[in-house]
Residue, then its C-alpha position, 0 to 999 in steps of 0.5 A: m873308638p872316638k869318644i864323646i864327653v859329655v860336660g853336665s848331666g842336667p836335662a840337656g847334658m843327660m838327653a844328650a848322652i842318651r841320644a849319642s850313645q843310641f848311635k853305639q858310640e862311647v859317651i863319657l858323662i862328667e859331673k861335678n856332683s855326686h848324682s845327675g840332675n839336681k836342678l832337675l829335681l827342684s823344677g816346677k816346685g818339685r813337680c818337673n813341667i817337663t814341657n808344654n802341649c801347645n803347637l810350634d809357633g805358640f811354643l816360640e812365641r814364649f821365648s824372648g826374642n831368640g825363639q827362631f833359633l829353635r826351629d831346627a832343634f824342634k823340628k828333630f825333637f819336639n814336645r810330642e817327642l819328649i812325651g813319647f820318650f818318657r811314656e815309652r819308658g813306662l812314665v804317665l804324663k798328665t797335662e794341666r791347665q795352660e797345656r803344662v805337662f807333668p808326670a802324674t806322680d807329680r815327682s820330678a824324680s820320676i822324670v830323673e829316674v827315667l833319664r838315669r835308668e836310661l843312661a845306664q841301659n845305653q852303657v853311657s860311662q858316668i863319672y861323678n865328683s870330677c871337676v872339669t877346669g877347661l877345654q883342650v883345643k888345638s888349631g880350632r879343633i877339640e881335643g878333650v877336656r881338661l880336670g881338676s886332677g891337671k889330666v887331660m881326658a881326650a875326646d872326638k867330641v865334647i857336648l857342654a851342658t853345663g847350665g846357667v848361673t841360677y841355683s848355684f847350690t846345685g852346680s850350676t856356677g857358669d863354669g861352661l860359659i868361661w871355658a866358652q869365652k876362653t876359647g873365642h866364644k862371645i858371652i851375651p851377658i847373663r841376667p835374671g830371668l823369671v825373677a821377682l822384682e824389687t819396688r822403691k819404698g814409699n810412703f806406704k807398705l804393701p800388704q805383703g803375701l797378698t795375691l791379686k788376680n785378674i788384673r793387668l800390668r804396664f810397665l813404662n820406661g820413658r816412651k817405651e811399655i809393656i802391657s801384660e795379660i790379665g793374670e796374677l800378681v803377689f806383694t812381697d816383703f820386697g815388692i812384686s812377684g807372681p805369674l805376671v811379673l815372672t813372665l815379664s821380668g826378662q825384659i824388665a831387666d833388659w830395661i834396668l841395665e838403661k838406667q832410666k825410671i821404670v814404673v808399673e802400673i796395676d790395673l785393678k779392674p781390667a775388665l771394667s772402662e773408667e765409665q763403668l767404674d764410674s757408674r758402679l761407684l755412682r750406684e754403691f755410694n748412693s744405695l751404701s750412703r750411710k756406710n764408710l767408704g773403707n766397707v764400700l770398697k771392701e766390694l772392689l779390693p781385697l781388705s788389706l788393700v783398702k787400707v793403703f789405696l785410700g792412704r794414697l788418696k789421702i781419704s779416710p776410710d771412715k769418710k761416709a760415702n754420700q761425702v765422697t766428692q766428685e774429684e775424690r771419685k775421679a781419683i779413685i777410680k784413676l787409682l784402680k786403673g792405675f796403681s803405681l809402683e816404681i821398679k828399683c831392680t830385679r831380685p838377685l840372679e841367685e833367687a831367678m828360675i833361668t839364666q838370661g844370656g849365655v853363648s851367642l847364638k851367632d857362634i853355634n850352628p842351629r842345625t847341629m848345636e856345634s860350635r862355629r868357632v871350635k870344630g866337634l865343641y857342641f853346646c846344649g841347654e841353659m848356657i845358650d842364650i836362649d830363655a822362655d817363659t815358665g810352663g815347660f818352655n825352658l826345659q823343652a829347649a834343654f831337652s831339645t837341644g841336648y838330643l840335637a847335639g847328642e846326635s850331631a856329635a855321634l853322626s859326625s864321629l861315625e862319618g870320621q870312622a867311615 
């Protein structure tokens, strides 16, 4: 019987192996670690946000430019099907804020256990602690994979699900991207995605660990700008992080490649216009005229930010409210609406949640996930040039592309047997 080899046992690889085996094909799953699902166990801070309950159009909008490529995969196996897959196998799921779906156990291990059990029940041959070193290709057709021992394991179809390069200690070291490149596939340069940003050191120190809620970010790069939704930001020892930063970090990573000055302006009061802020400050300065400015601003800003804020304006926090000049009040308003920092770089790729870049989508058939360059070779998961925001979108893409690759490989094998 023809073999289907799946390399990599993350969410995409396990789902590909499960789906291919449902067509009664001989499926072999090869993993260089001692067990499957290493990175999956870490996802969602150990809770595993497997998908999102929003509709298809809303889902695709959360991908950074290449989301339309996933339409065929999502038509085949989307969030409803994924939720059904786990529920049918006895796992209770729950939906939290922003439509994020988690196991009710709050344990990533619950997801991995279902997948491992399904692999066993479908009689997928699982080979662990085995390193694949390359692909065996002849005349534009896959013939198998080369193992660390030097042996070639023959196969009719090969599905690569080796992941990106983040969290390399889990085994995601970019091996599959090297093999793909050697077989003629274009690799879009890899960059960190969903990653914190470093800021240039000024003559002030940011209050490390402070979370700012209900703020808005505006990134500027020459004439370009990106404006965030209202959300949260966290000051760190190196710069800024938090949901808003992570969401936009992929675009900022692309800007950094342009080597132009990048500035982020933090709107600390996005719900108020400059005129509304001016009226509020005038009221408070009048009613609290004998209080120190630092104490008055505690009504508008976190205490740990007040000193930094006034330090940037070179205004003493001990100055009485009734002594603040009109020019100083205008400067306070301007800084409240645009507390600026210069972006230096992203944090290292190793610290990123996902990898941007990977196998070019032009080299993959979106209807099957098969390579356009090597017959019988399929790609799925994070190693392809697809990435999205946090919220379950990336994991759904991994499960969906894995499902489609597994089904396509199995159906192609069946056609060859007919």
